[in-house]
Biopython code that builds the backbone (N, CA, C, O; Angstrom):
import numpy as np
from Bio.PDB.StructureBuilder import StructureBuilder

atoms = [
    (1, "MET", "N", (110.230, 108.023, 109.828)),
    (1, "MET", "CA", (110.626, 106.975, 109.008)),
    (1, "MET", "C", (109.813, 105.606, 109.350)),
    (1, "MET", "O", (109.602, 105.239, 110.506)),
    (2, "PRO", "N", (109.393, 104.912, 108.210)),
    (2, "PRO", "CA", (108.366, 103.717, 108.432)),
    (2, "PRO", "C", (109.110, 102.835, 109.097)),
    (2, "PRO", "O", (110.335, 102.844, 108.976)),
    (3, "LYS", "N", (108.441, 101.922, 109.919)),
    (3, "LYS", "CA", (108.707, 100.950, 110.758)),
    (3, "LYS", "C", (109.073, 99.716, 109.553)),
    (3, "LYS", "O", (108.389, 99.484, 108.556)),
    (4, "LYS", "N", (110.252, 99.067, 109.929)),
    (4, "LYS", "CA", (110.647, 97.828, 109.056)),
    (4, "LYS", "C", (110.509, 96.571, 109.618)),
    (4, "LYS", "O", (110.428, 95.611, 108.852)),
    (5, "HIS", "N", (110.464, 96.389, 110.889)),
    (5, "HIS", "CA", (110.338, 95.228, 111.787)),
    (5, "HIS", "C", (109.351, 95.385, 112.866)),
    (5, "HIS", "O", (109.010, 96.475, 113.326)),
    (6, "PHE", "N", (108.884, 94.171, 113.268)),
    (6, "PHE", "CA", (108.172, 94.160, 114.561)),
    (6, "PHE", "C", (108.911, 93.227, 115.398)),
    (6, "PHE", "O", (109.445, 92.224, 114.925)),
    (7, "THR", "N", (108.965, 93.608, 116.929)),
    (7, "THR", "CA", (109.409, 92.766, 117.888)),
    (7, "THR", "C", (108.619, 91.522, 118.071)),
    (7, "THR", "O", (107.537, 91.494, 117.484)),
    (8, "THR", "N", (108.997, 90.374, 118.856)),
    (8, "THR", "CA", (107.949, 89.680, 119.129)),
    (8, "THR", "C", (106.838, 90.057, 120.171)),
    (8, "THR", "O", (105.665, 89.683, 120.177)),
    (9, "ASP", "N", (107.490, 90.893, 121.059)),
    (9, "ASP", "CA", (106.698, 91.609, 122.030)),
    (9, "ASP", "C", (105.509, 92.338, 121.503)),
    (9, "ASP", "O", (104.349, 92.163, 121.874)),
    (10, "GLU", "N", (105.986, 93.294, 120.470)),
    (10, "GLU", "CA", (105.036, 94.099, 119.800)),
    (10, "GLU", "C", (104.104, 93.297, 118.977)),
    (10, "GLU", "O", (102.955, 93.697, 118.785)),
    (11, "ALA", "N", (104.512, 92.258, 118.515)),
    (11, "ALA", "CA", (103.411, 91.418, 117.580)),
    (11, "ALA", "C", (102.470, 90.696, 118.703)),
    (11, "ALA", "O", (101.268, 90.694, 118.439)),
    (12, "ARG", "N", (102.801, 90.198, 119.693)),
    (12, "ARG", "CA", (102.114, 89.567, 120.700)),
    (12, "ARG", "C", (101.100, 90.515, 121.209)),
    (12, "ARG", "O", (99.902, 90.234, 121.215)),
    (13, "ASN", "N", (101.625, 91.751, 121.679)),
    (13, "ASN", "CA", (100.599, 92.762, 122.238)),
    (13, "ASN", "C", (99.519, 93.330, 121.146)),
    (13, "ASN", "O", (98.379, 93.665, 121.466)),
    (14, "ILE", "N", (100.053, 93.395, 119.763)),
    (14, "ILE", "CA", (98.991, 93.800, 118.870)),
    (14, "ILE", "C", (98.296, 92.713, 118.575)),
    (14, "ILE", "O", (97.131, 92.956, 118.262)),
    (15, "GLY", "N", (98.653, 91.436, 118.565)),
    (15, "GLY", "CA", (97.625, 90.404, 118.341)),
    (15, "GLY", "C", (96.673, 90.254, 119.419)),
    (15, "GLY", "O", (95.543, 89.830, 119.178)),
    (16, "GLU", "N", (97.060, 90.587, 120.661)),
    (16, "GLU", "CA", (96.135, 90.579, 121.798)),
    (16, "GLU", "C", (95.014, 91.684, 121.562)),
    (16, "GLU", "O", (93.813, 91.499, 121.760)),
    (17, "LYS", "N", (95.576, 92.821, 121.124)),
    (17, "LYS", "CA", (94.588, 93.993, 120.783)),
    (17, "LYS", "C", (93.419, 93.852, 119.766)),
    (17, "LYS", "O", (92.349, 94.461, 119.771)),
    (18, "ILE", "N", (93.861, 92.918, 118.898)),
    (18, "ILE", "CA", (92.901, 92.518, 117.746)),
    (18, "ILE", "C", (92.290, 91.280, 117.932)),
    (18, "ILE", "O", (91.635, 90.796, 117.009)),
    (19, "GLY", "N", (92.426, 90.632, 119.120)),
    (19, "GLY", "CA", (91.551, 89.417, 119.731)),
    (19, "GLY", "C", (92.147, 88.238, 119.587)),
    (19, "GLY", "O", (91.527, 87.214, 119.873)),
    (20, "ILE", "N", (93.370, 88.195, 119.147)),
    (20, "ILE", "CA", (94.036, 86.778, 119.128)),
    (20, "ILE", "C", (94.365, 86.248, 120.543)),
    (20, "ILE", "O", (95.106, 86.834, 121.332)),
    (21, "ASP", "N", (93.736, 85.080, 120.779)),
    (21, "ASP", "CA", (94.211, 84.361, 121.926)),
    (21, "ASP", "C", (95.268, 83.399, 121.608)),
    (21, "ASP", "O", (95.159, 82.500, 120.774)),
    (22, "TRP", "N", (96.329, 83.653, 122.347)),
    (22, "TRP", "CA", (97.588, 82.957, 122.006)),
    (22, "TRP", "C", (97.493, 81.621, 122.403)),
    (22, "TRP", "O", (98.251, 80.796, 121.893)),
    (23, "ASN", "N", (96.576, 81.257, 123.336)),
    (23, "ASN", "CA", (96.616, 79.889, 123.939)),
    (23, "ASN", "C", (95.667, 78.805, 123.168)),
    (23, "ASN", "O", (95.703, 77.594, 123.387)),
    (24, "THR", "N", (94.750, 79.501, 122.160)),
    (24, "THR", "CA", (94.106, 78.704, 121.329)),
    (24, "THR", "C", (94.368, 78.750, 119.984)),
    (24, "THR", "O", (93.843, 77.909, 119.255)),
    (25, "SER", "N", (95.245, 79.770, 119.438)),
    (25, "SER", "CA", (95.453, 80.128, 118.240)),
    (25, "SER", "C", (96.215, 78.790, 117.419)),
    (25, "SER", "O", (96.927, 77.958, 117.982)),
    (26, "LYS", "N", (95.913, 78.807, 116.115)),
    (26, "LYS", "CA", (96.733, 77.708, 115.260)),
    (26, "LYS", "C", (97.916, 78.194, 114.930)),
    (26, "LYS", "O", (98.771, 77.370, 114.607)),
    (27, "PHE", "N", (98.230, 79.477, 114.924)),
    (27, "PHE", "CA", (99.641, 79.996, 114.714)),
    (27, "PHE", "C", (100.383, 80.403, 115.801)),
    (27, "PHE", "O", (99.646, 80.527, 116.779)),
    (28, "ASP", "N", (101.626, 80.684, 116.055)),
    (28, "ASP", "CA", (102.221, 81.184, 117.098)),
    (28, "ASP", "C", (102.731, 82.670, 116.700)),
    (28, "ASP", "O", (102.697, 83.132, 115.560)),
    (29, "VAL", "N", (103.203, 83.316, 117.837)),
    (29, "VAL", "CA", (103.545, 84.671, 117.701)),
    (29, "VAL", "C", (104.422, 84.927, 116.637)),
    (29, "VAL", "O", (104.203, 85.870, 115.877)),
    (30, "GLU", "N", (105.624, 84.012, 116.467)),
    (30, "GLU", "CA", (106.562, 84.179, 115.489)),
    (30, "GLU", "C", (105.868, 84.215, 113.984)),
    (30, "GLU", "O", (106.202, 85.072, 113.166)),
    (31, "GLN", "N", (104.972, 83.310, 113.726)),
    (31, "GLN", "CA", (104.174, 83.352, 112.393)),
    (31, "GLN", "C", (103.530, 84.723, 112.251)),
    (31, "GLN", "O", (103.435, 85.305, 111.171)),
    (32, "PHE", "N", (103.141, 85.148, 113.288)),
    (32, "PHE", "CA", (102.270, 86.435, 113.181)),
    (32, "PHE", "C", (103.145, 87.644, 113.114)),
    (32, "PHE", "O", (102.748, 88.638, 112.506)),
    (33, "ARG", "N", (104.390, 87.620, 113.740)),
    (33, "ARG", "CA", (105.382, 88.642, 113.704)),
    (33, "ARG", "C", (105.979, 88.645, 112.198)),
    (33, "ARG", "O", (106.125, 89.690, 111.564)),
    (34, "MET", "N", (106.317, 87.326, 111.678)),
    (34, "MET", "CA", (106.760, 87.280, 110.322)),
    (34, "MET", "C", (105.667, 88.099, 109.384)),
    (34, "MET", "O", (106.008, 89.008, 108.626)),
    (35, "GLY", "N", (104.443, 87.689, 109.530)),
    (35, "GLY", "CA", (103.348, 88.234, 108.860)),
    (35, "GLY", "C", (103.302, 89.850, 108.840)),
    (35, "GLY", "O", (103.370, 90.560, 107.836)),
    (36, "MET", "N", (103.176, 90.245, 110.125)),
    (36, "MET", "CA", (103.473, 91.790, 110.343)),
    (36, "MET", "C", (104.448, 92.498, 109.349)),
    (36, "MET", "O", (104.193, 93.438, 108.596)),
    (37, "ASP", "N", (105.602, 91.840, 109.518)),
    (37, "ASP", "CA", (106.749, 92.413, 108.839)),
    (37, "ASP", "C", (106.507, 92.373, 107.155)),
    (37, "ASP", "O", (106.799, 93.284, 106.381)),
    (38, "VAL", "N", (105.923, 91.131, 106.819)),
    (38, "VAL", "CA", (105.799, 91.182, 105.288)),
    (38, "VAL", "C", (104.723, 92.104, 104.851)),
    (38, "VAL", "O", (104.754, 92.668, 103.757)),
    (39, "GLU", "N", (103.610, 92.274, 105.864)),
    (39, "GLU", "CA", (102.459, 93.201, 105.205)),
    (39, "GLU", "C", (102.696, 94.740, 105.323)),
    (39, "GLU", "O", (101.905, 95.552, 104.844)),
    (40, "LEU", "N", (103.998, 95.141, 106.087)),
    (40, "LEU", "CA", (104.691, 96.395, 106.033)),
    (40, "LEU", "C", (104.575, 96.887, 104.399)),
    (40, "LEU", "O", (104.336, 98.062, 104.120)),
    (41, "GLU", "N", (104.738, 96.036, 103.559)),
    (41, "GLU", "CA", (104.736, 96.321, 102.120)),
    (41, "GLU", "C", (103.605, 97.078, 101.621)),
    (41, "GLU", "O", (103.680, 97.688, 100.555)),
    (42, "HIS", "N", (102.436, 97.069, 102.425)),
    (42, "HIS", "CA", (101.302, 97.735, 102.099)),
    (42, "HIS", "C", (101.285, 99.040, 103.093)),
    (42, "HIS", "O", (100.220, 99.621, 103.306)),
    (43, "GLY", "N", (102.467, 99.457, 103.668)),
    (43, "GLY", "CA", (102.488, 100.781, 104.403)),
    (43, "GLY", "C", (103.080, 101.885, 103.546)),
    (43, "GLY", "O", (103.198, 101.819, 102.322)),
    (44, "SER", "N", (103.466, 102.978, 104.366)),
    (44, "SER", "CA", (103.910, 104.132, 103.878)),
    (44, "SER", "C", (105.114, 104.283, 103.226)),
    (44, "SER", "O", (105.491, 105.378, 102.808)),
    (45, "HIS", "N", (105.918, 102.988, 103.075)),
    (45, "HIS", "CA", (107.133, 103.305, 102.276)),
    (45, "HIS", "C", (107.117, 103.455, 100.796)),
    (45, "HIS", "O", (108.092, 103.846, 100.154)),
    (46, "ASP", "N", (105.854, 103.094, 100.230)),
    (46, "ASP", "CA", (105.567, 103.235, 99.061)),
    (46, "ASP", "C", (104.052, 103.895, 98.705)),
    (46, "ASP", "O", (103.033, 103.208, 98.623)),
    (47, "LEU", "N", (104.088, 105.068, 98.548)),
    (47, "LEU", "CA", (102.788, 105.879, 98.380)),
    (47, "LEU", "C", (101.885, 105.264, 97.258)),
    (47, "LEU", "O", (100.672, 105.473, 97.303)),
    (48, "GLN", "N", (102.355, 104.618, 96.396)),
    (48, "GLN", "CA", (101.391, 103.874, 95.387)),
    (48, "GLN", "C", (100.902, 102.683, 95.706)),
    (48, "GLN", "O", (99.995, 102.198, 95.030)),
    (49, "THR", "N", (101.457, 101.994, 96.848)),
    (49, "THR", "CA", (100.735, 100.753, 97.289)),
    (49, "THR", "C", (100.168, 101.049, 98.813)),
    (49, "THR", "O", (99.506, 100.178, 99.377)),
    (50, "ASN", "N", (100.390, 102.036, 99.319)),
    (50, "ASN", "CA", (100.076, 102.363, 100.744)),
    (50, "ASN", "C", (98.649, 102.149, 101.121)),
    (50, "ASN", "O", (97.866, 102.931, 100.583)),
    (51, "VAL", "N", (98.140, 101.260, 101.928)),
    (51, "VAL", "CA", (96.788, 101.000, 102.270)),
    (51, "VAL", "C", (96.735, 101.011, 103.742)),
    (51, "VAL", "O", (95.655, 101.118, 104.323)),
    (52, "THR", "N", (98.010, 100.889, 104.459)),
    (52, "THR", "CA", (97.749, 100.845, 105.964)),
    (52, "THR", "C", (98.273, 101.939, 106.572)),
    (52, "THR", "O", (97.975, 102.211, 107.735)),
    (53, "HIS", "N", (99.102, 102.674, 105.854)),
    (53, "HIS", "CA", (99.834, 103.912, 106.542)),
    (53, "HIS", "C", (100.769, 103.506, 107.633)),
    (53, "HIS", "O", (101.184, 104.271, 108.504)),
    (54, "SER", "N", (101.053, 102.301, 107.521)),
    (54, "SER", "CA", (102.022, 101.616, 108.285)),
    (54, "SER", "C", (101.627, 101.489, 109.857)),
    (54, "SER", "O", (102.442, 101.359, 110.770)),
    (55, "ASP", "N", (100.361, 101.546, 109.979)),
    (55, "ASP", "CA", (99.531, 101.403, 111.176)),
    (55, "ASP", "C", (99.629, 99.900, 111.736)),
    (55, "ASP", "O", (99.152, 98.979, 111.074)),
    (56, "PRO", "N", (100.264, 99.671, 112.983)),
    (56, "PRO", "CA", (100.443, 98.338, 113.308)),
    (56, "PRO", "C", (99.190, 97.671, 113.416)),
    (56, "PRO", "O", (99.254, 96.485, 113.091)),
    (57, "ILE", "N", (97.792, 98.178, 113.863)),
    (57, "ILE", "CA", (96.699, 97.395, 114.033)),
    (57, "ILE", "C", (96.255, 96.975, 112.798)),
    (57, "ILE", "O", (95.815, 95.826, 112.740)),
    (58, "THR", "N", (96.274, 97.778, 111.597)),
    (58, "THR", "CA", (95.868, 97.487, 110.329)),
    (58, "THR", "C", (96.682, 96.398, 109.842)),
    (58, "THR", "O", (96.169, 95.418, 109.301)),
    (59, "THR", "N", (98.015, 96.531, 110.019)),
    (59, "THR", "CA", (98.905, 95.827, 109.293)),
    (59, "THR", "C", (98.827, 94.362, 110.347)),
    (59, "THR", "O", (99.162, 93.297, 109.827)),
    (60, "GLY", "N", (98.509, 94.364, 111.393)),
    (60, "GLY", "CA", (98.266, 93.028, 112.225)),
    (60, "GLY", "C", (96.739, 92.380, 111.670)),
    (60, "GLY", "O", (96.564, 91.167, 111.788)),
    (61, "LYS", "N", (95.946, 93.012, 111.227)),
    (61, "LYS", "CA", (94.864, 92.684, 110.712)),
    (61, "LYS", "C", (94.840, 91.892, 109.450)),
    (61, "LYS", "O", (94.076, 90.947, 109.253)),
    (62, "ILE", "N", (95.844, 92.397, 108.500)),
    (62, "ILE", "CA", (96.132, 91.890, 107.300)),
    (62, "ILE", "C", (96.902, 90.532, 107.467)),
    (62, "ILE", "O", (96.755, 89.541, 106.752)),
    (63, "ALA", "N", (97.669, 90.652, 108.435)),
    (63, "ALA", "CA", (98.520, 89.201, 108.617)),
    (63, "ALA", "C", (97.618, 88.274, 109.312)),
    (63, "ALA", "O", (97.855, 87.080, 109.127)),
    (64, "LEU", "N", (96.602, 88.590, 110.096)),
    (64, "LEU", "CA", (95.746, 87.702, 110.731)),
    (64, "LEU", "C", (94.752, 86.989, 109.555)),
    (64, "LEU", "O", (94.482, 85.795, 109.421)),
    (65, "ALA", "N", (94.363, 88.003, 108.853)),
    (65, "ALA", "CA", (93.471, 87.393, 107.638)),
    (65, "ALA", "C", (94.202, 86.242, 106.905)),
    (65, "ALA", "O", (93.638, 85.156, 106.776)),
    (66, "HIS", "N", (95.239, 86.424, 106.503)),
    (66, "HIS", "CA", (96.113, 85.457, 105.848)),
    (66, "HIS", "C", (96.245, 84.224, 106.758)),
    (66, "HIS", "O", (96.029, 83.100, 106.306)),
    (67, "LEU", "N", (96.608, 84.435, 108.073)),
    (67, "LEU", "CA", (96.862, 83.298, 108.841)),
    (67, "LEU", "C", (95.611, 82.592, 109.285)),
    (67, "LEU", "O", (95.699, 81.464, 109.770)),
    (68, "LYS", "N", (94.499, 83.169, 109.151)),
    (68, "LYS", "CA", (93.201, 82.408, 109.280)),
    (68, "LYS", "C", (93.044, 81.385, 108.096)),
    (68, "LYS", "O", (92.473, 80.314, 108.302)),
    (69, "GLU", "N", (93.507, 81.680, 106.957)),
    (69, "GLU", "CA", (93.342, 80.824, 105.918)),
    (69, "GLU", "C", (94.284, 79.725, 106.058)),
    (69, "GLU", "O", (93.919, 78.553, 105.978)),
    (70, "PHE", "N", (95.696, 80.137, 106.300)),
    (70, "PHE", "CA", (96.467, 78.958, 106.582)),
    (70, "PHE", "C", (97.571, 79.504, 107.532)),
    (70, "PHE", "O", (98.249, 80.509, 107.317)),
    (71, "PRO", "N", (97.655, 78.563, 108.779)),
    (71, "PRO", "CA", (98.422, 78.969, 109.938)),
    (71, "PRO", "C", (99.870, 79.044, 109.617)),
    (71, "PRO", "O", (100.707, 79.542, 110.369)),
    (72, "ASP", "N", (100.113, 78.522, 108.457)),
    (72, "ASP", "CA", (101.578, 78.613, 108.103)),
    (72, "ASP", "C", (101.945, 79.493, 107.004)),
    (72, "ASP", "O", (103.042, 79.402, 106.452)),
    (73, "TYR", "N", (100.976, 80.420, 106.639)),
    (73, "TYR", "CA", (100.994, 81.302, 105.438)),
    (73, "TYR", "C", (102.184, 81.900, 105.201)),
    (73, "TYR", "O", (102.596, 81.886, 104.042)),
    (74, "TYR", "N", (102.888, 82.473, 106.129)),
    (74, "TYR", "CA", (104.136, 83.329, 105.970)),
    (74, "TYR", "C", (105.433, 82.442, 105.842)),
    (74, "TYR", "O", (106.487, 82.901, 105.403)),
    (75, "THR", "N", (105.292, 81.244, 106.224)),
    (75, "THR", "CA", (106.415, 80.200, 105.873)),
    (75, "THR", "C", (106.296, 79.729, 104.478)),
    (75, "THR", "O", (107.272, 79.399, 103.804)),
    (76, "ARG", "N", (105.038, 79.708, 104.052)),
    (76, "ARG", "CA", (104.935, 79.094, 102.617)),
    (76, "ARG", "C", (105.194, 80.124, 101.660)),
    (76, "ARG", "O", (105.761, 79.929, 100.585)),
    (77, "LEU", "N", (104.688, 81.430, 102.147)),
    (77, "LEU", "CA", (105.074, 82.614, 101.195)),
    (77, "LEU", "C", (106.682, 82.740, 101.125)),
    (77, "LEU", "O", (107.250, 82.929, 100.049)),
    (78, "ALA", "N", (107.192, 82.653, 102.027)),
    (78, "ALA", "CA", (108.757, 82.712, 101.997)),
    (78, "ALA", "C", (109.433, 81.666, 101.124)),
    (78, "ALA", "O", (110.471, 81.984, 100.544)),
    (79, "LYS", "N", (108.931, 80.444, 100.984)),
    (79, "LYS", "CA", (109.335, 79.466, 100.251)),
    (79, "LYS", "C", (109.182, 79.939, 98.720)),
    (79, "LYS", "O", (110.092, 80.063, 97.901)),
    (80, "MET", "N", (107.766, 80.181, 98.533)),
    (80, "MET", "CA", (107.400, 80.559, 97.057)),
    (80, "MET", "C", (107.996, 81.719, 96.674)),
    (80, "MET", "O", (108.123, 81.881, 95.460)),
    (81, "GLU", "N", (108.413, 82.610, 97.446)),
    (81, "GLU", "CA", (109.149, 83.965, 96.985)),
    (81, "GLU", "C", (110.613, 83.638, 96.687)),
    (81, "GLU", "O", (111.243, 84.324, 95.883)),
    (82, "LYS", "N", (111.183, 82.560, 97.349)),
    (82, "LYS", "CA", (112.527, 82.229, 97.137)),
    (82, "LYS", "C", (112.552, 81.308, 95.824)),
    (82, "LYS", "O", (113.546, 81.353, 95.098)),
    (83, "GLU", "N", (111.644, 80.606, 95.561)),
    (83, "GLU", "CA", (111.487, 79.839, 94.326)),
    (83, "GLU", "C", (111.212, 80.872, 92.957)),
    (83, "GLU", "O", (111.640, 80.617, 91.831)),
    (84, "ALA", "N", (110.462, 82.000, 93.293)),
    (84, "ALA", "CA", (110.073, 82.727, 92.345)),
    (84, "ALA", "C", (111.420, 83.613, 91.919)),
    (84, "ALA", "O", (111.667, 83.965, 90.765)),
    (85, "ASP", "N", (112.156, 83.873, 92.969)),
    (85, "ASP", "CA", (113.364, 84.847, 92.753)),
    (85, "ASP", "C", (114.265, 83.969, 91.989)),
    (85, "ASP", "O", (114.856, 84.497, 91.047)),
    (86, "ALA", "N", (114.500, 82.569, 92.257)),
    (86, "ALA", "CA", (115.366, 81.666, 91.480)),
    (86, "ALA", "C", (114.997, 81.733, 89.997)),
    (86, "ALA", "O", (115.791, 81.972, 89.087)),
    (87, "PHE", "N", (113.668, 81.487, 89.870)),
    (87, "PHE", "CA", (113.098, 81.348, 88.539)),
    (87, "PHE", "C", (113.360, 82.609, 87.747)),
    (87, "PHE", "O", (113.796, 82.475, 86.603)),
    (88, "TRP", "N", (113.143, 83.814, 88.229)),
    (88, "TRP", "CA", (113.165, 85.050, 87.477)),
    (88, "TRP", "C", (114.692, 85.566, 87.382)),
    (88, "TRP", "O", (115.016, 86.426, 86.562)),
    (89, "GLU", "N", (115.568, 85.000, 88.247)),
    (89, "GLU", "CA", (117.030, 85.184, 88.209)),
    (89, "GLU", "C", (117.526, 84.727, 86.800)),
    (89, "GLU", "O", (118.302, 85.337, 86.065)),
    (90, "LYS", "N", (116.885, 83.464, 86.568)),
    (90, "LYS", "CA", (117.453, 82.716, 85.224)),
    (90, "LYS", "C", (116.837, 83.380, 84.028)),
    (90, "LYS", "O", (117.247, 82.996, 82.933)),
    (91, "LYS", "N", (115.858, 84.375, 84.062)),
    (91, "LYS", "CA", (115.268, 84.895, 83.162)),
    (91, "LYS", "C", (116.082, 86.090, 82.646)),
    (91, "LYS", "O", (115.892, 86.537, 81.515)),
    (92, "ASP", "N", (117.000, 86.607, 83.500)),
    (92, "ASP", "CA", (117.670, 87.635, 83.316)),
    (92, "ASP", "C", (118.885, 87.517, 82.342)),
    (92, "ASP", "O", (119.591, 88.499, 82.115)),
]
sb = StructureBuilder()
sb.init_structure("model")
sb.init_model(0)
sb.init_chain("A")
sb.init_seg("    ")
for serial, (resi, resn, name, xyz) in enumerate(atoms, 1):
    if name == "N":
        sb.init_residue(resn, " ", resi, " ")
    sb.init_atom(name, np.array(xyz, "f"), 0.0, 1.0, " ", f" {name:<3s}", serial, name[0])
structure = sb.get_structure()
């Protein structure tokens, strides 16, 4: 069964494996953990959109790419998704 969530410790360890220095990073472990959870959408739960095969390292690299753009990427994404849900709920 595909993984659905990462723990803080798992995220910290994966981050270290892909080269994140938590002492100098502009984002914290929790933002990275949130990102890894979100990026599981590219995993094996949906064969049509599976690009990571739910591999933790690949999932972490996708999260890292977004966090390098904006250190609060996943906080902003959650806000945008909430607004989009409300918008589309009115359309139904």
